[in-house]
C-alpha positions, 0 to 999 in steps of 0.5 A: 281949275278943276273944271278946266282940267276935267274938260281937257281930259274929256276932250283928250278921251273924245279925240282918242275915241274918234281916232280909234273908231276911225282906225277901226272903221278904216281897218275893217272896211278897207278892201282886204287882200285875198288869194283866189284859185286859178283853173289848172290843166292836165291834173292827175287825181292820185290816191295815196296809201301806205303799205308793204311789199308782199308776195301772192305765193309764199309757201312753207314746205316740208316732207310728207313723212318723218325721218332724219335729215341727211342733206340740206341742198339749198339755203336762204336767198337761193333761187330754185327751179321747179322739181329741184331737190332741196333736202333729203331724209335717211333712206336706208330703211326705205331702200330695203323695203323697195328691194323687198317689194322688188323680190315680191315681184320676182316671186309672183312672176315665178309663180305665174310661170309655174302655174302656166307650166301646170296648165300645159301639163294638165292639157297634155294629161287631158289629151291623153285621157281623152284618147284613152277614153275614146279607145275604151269606149270603142272597145266597150261597144265591141264588148272587148273591155268591160263597161266598168273599164269604160266608165273609169276612162270617162272619169279620168278624162273628166278629172283631167279636164277639172285639173286644167280649170284648177291650173288656169285659176292658179294662173289668175291667182298668181297674176293677181299676186303680181299686180299686188306686188307691183302696187306694193313696189310702186307704194314703196318707191313713192315713199322713197321719193318722199325722202327727197324734198323738191321745189313745187315751183320756181322760187326764192328761198326766204328761210330755212327752218331746220338743220342737217341731222334734225329728226323731223315729223311729217309736215314740219316746215323745212323751207319757206319759198316765195314765187318771185313773179308774184311780188306785189305791194299791199296798200291801205287806202282810206275808204273815203278815197277808195271808191274810184279805184279800179283794177288795171289803173296805173300806180306808182310804188316808192320803197322806203329803202329807195326813196329817190326811185319810183316803180310803175305798177298796176292795180291787181286786186281790190279787197272785198272786205275793209278794215272795220277798225281803221276804215281802210280798204286793202288794194294790191298793186303789181309792179311792171318792173320791180327793183332787182332785190325785194324784201318782203314786209318793206314799207312802201308808198303807193300812188294810184291814178284814179282820174285825169282832168283836162281842166279843173278848179282846185280848192284847198280843203282847209279853205272849205268849212262844213265839208261833208264829203260832197259839199261845203262852204267857201268864201268867194269874191263876186263883183269885188265883194266877199260872200259865203257860198256852198259848193259841190266838190268832186275829186280830192287830190293827194295834196288835199285839194278839192275839185269844184264841180257845181254851184260856182257862178261864172263871175265868182272867184274862190278864196283859197286862204282863210285870213282874219277879217273875212266878212260878207259884203266887205270889199276884196282885192285880189293879191297880185299874181293871182287871177 
């Protein structure tokens, strides 16, 4: 009885092992269902980067001198034109200095007129002395007057001539004083002009830093200005994707506050220095038509079109193993059987697909989805709806 029982158990185990082995062989050797890549047309290769809205020209401006703020003409959000007055300082003291400098000019002009009058007077005296000397010299020759009298007349003529030279020098001195007074007036007027803060360029006021009545020092920031025409987006691009980026390439910007809209742009500048920690390259793109209201620092998504492929075979990066940035290993179906093959890749799309550029036999098809059971030599059946 015991032997018959053990015989039945052994037979049952043999049958189970045979069924299990057959099932394993059937499951492991039957054709596996796979998905393969199909060639695509008109493929745009875009590089993606996160960034922020910035302005190329942002300036903090203030007075070149210190003083008390008496007026702030504009405020946050206002648009100003070049040369427009933005703020003023207390001017009474400086106006008095300008008036004093103007008085200095009047004084110098009067000095010049006085010196010129002295020149005219000296010339008249010289003419009289010359006539007297001439007469005295004639009389001396006739022995009508003494030699001493003739010599005195000659000396008086020489003294009159010297007085003309002195008078002319006085004119020059007063002219120099007038030039100095003019320079002093120009200086004081310049300082008076410094009491009015004007816009250095057409701008939008980003921030006002001071209030009326504040006493400021030279150089203190009063306003922060932004030049609206210099708005651009600063994008941080993975170094591994940045090699194909060039100035002038087409780009699109999507603002975080306007996710439903995209704005056309062009690459304007590529940073020379990359971020050593994040391994990213800085790229600036300028929108061709910016949104009506811009907020500096707002997060953006930037898509840069670096190439356009008329026809391409694209493989998901997840289907590539041992990828080193240039080539990697994929599963292919060739003559109905699976095989592993190393291919060379080119561009990478924004949805993480790689362009096959070399190494693929004409009759082979690349598997796009890694599924359990892939084994070299196993039969492969292409999923319906794929090539």
